[in-house]
N, C-alpha and C positions, 0 to 999 in steps of 0.2 A: 869330379864332374858328374852331374846328373843328366840323364837322357829323359826328356819329358815327351810323352806322346800327345801331340795336339790332335783332337778328334777330326780336324779338317785337313791338316798338313802332314800328319804322321810324326815319327820320332825325330826330335831335334835336340840340340845342345841347350843346356839351361840358360846360356847367355842370350838366347833369343827371347826369353820370357821375363815377365814382371810378376813378382809375387803379390798377391792381393789379400792375403790374410786368411783367417778361418772361414770356411764355407758354411752356408746354411744359417747365418746370423739374420734373424728376422728384424726388420726395421720397425720401430714403434709406429703405430697407426696415427697417434696424435702427439708428436714430439713436444708441442707447446704445453701439454698437460703434465709433462714429467718434471719431477723435482731435479735440482742440480745433481743430487746423488744418483738418481735413476739415469739421468742423461750420461753422467760419468761412467756408470756401469755399462751402459750400452756402447759407449765409445771405446772404453779401454779394457774391460774385463773379458778375458778369453780363457779357454780351457787349458791350453798349454799341456797337452797330455804326453805321457811317455808311451810311445807305441803308435797305434793307428791314429792318423790325423787327416781330416778332410779339409782341403785348402782350395782357394781360388787362384788361378794363374791366368795371365793374359799373354797372348802371343804377340808381344810388342814388335818384334822384327820379322813378322810373318803375316798371317791373315788378320791380326789385330783383334781377334775374337777372344772372349773370356770363356773359361771352362773350369771344371773341378777336377782335382787330383786326390787320390788316396795315397798317402806317403807314411812310412814308418819313421818316426822321429828319432828312434834309436839307431837303426841301421841305414837310414836314408833311402831305403828301397822304395821305389815307386811301384805300387801294385796295380795301378790303372788310372784311367781318366774317363770322365763322363760329362755329358752336356749339362748346362744350367737348366734347372727345372726337372731334371731326372732325379730319381731317388738314388742315394749312394748304394754301392754294392752291399749285399747282405754279409754279415759276419757270421761264419759258422762257429758255434760254440765249441771250443776245443775241449778234448777229454781232460777231465779233472777240474774244469772251471766250476766255480761255485755259482749256484743259482742266484740271481739278483745282480750279477756282475755284468750283465749285458749292457751295451751302450744304447741309450735312447737318443734318437735324433729328431724328436718332435720339435716343431718350432718353439723356440724360447725355453726348451727344456733339455735336460741331459745331466751328466754327472755333475753334482754340485749345484744344480740349478732347480731344485725342487721337482724332481722327476717322479714323485709319488702319485 
């Protein structure tokens, strides 16, 4: 069982929440201009990382508000929650990490998404 901290209601059991997918996915400005392949990428392609993952959760059986959660996909440890529109928590570079392995969270960019 996960305990998720709603920014408005405090810690609650995971059964009170609805998972909303990966956080910080930028919607296309002009969806009608996209090809079928580009639209499919927007709808279905997600990072699915091993480790740190930023997710959207809705407090379905509480205040009914949406917020973001940082969760480790390996250990299921929830490291914190933050409001929509806020920047995700900074990731300290751990000792021994290789330069260039930092995670970019710029809109529409990130690992495997042309973050150069």
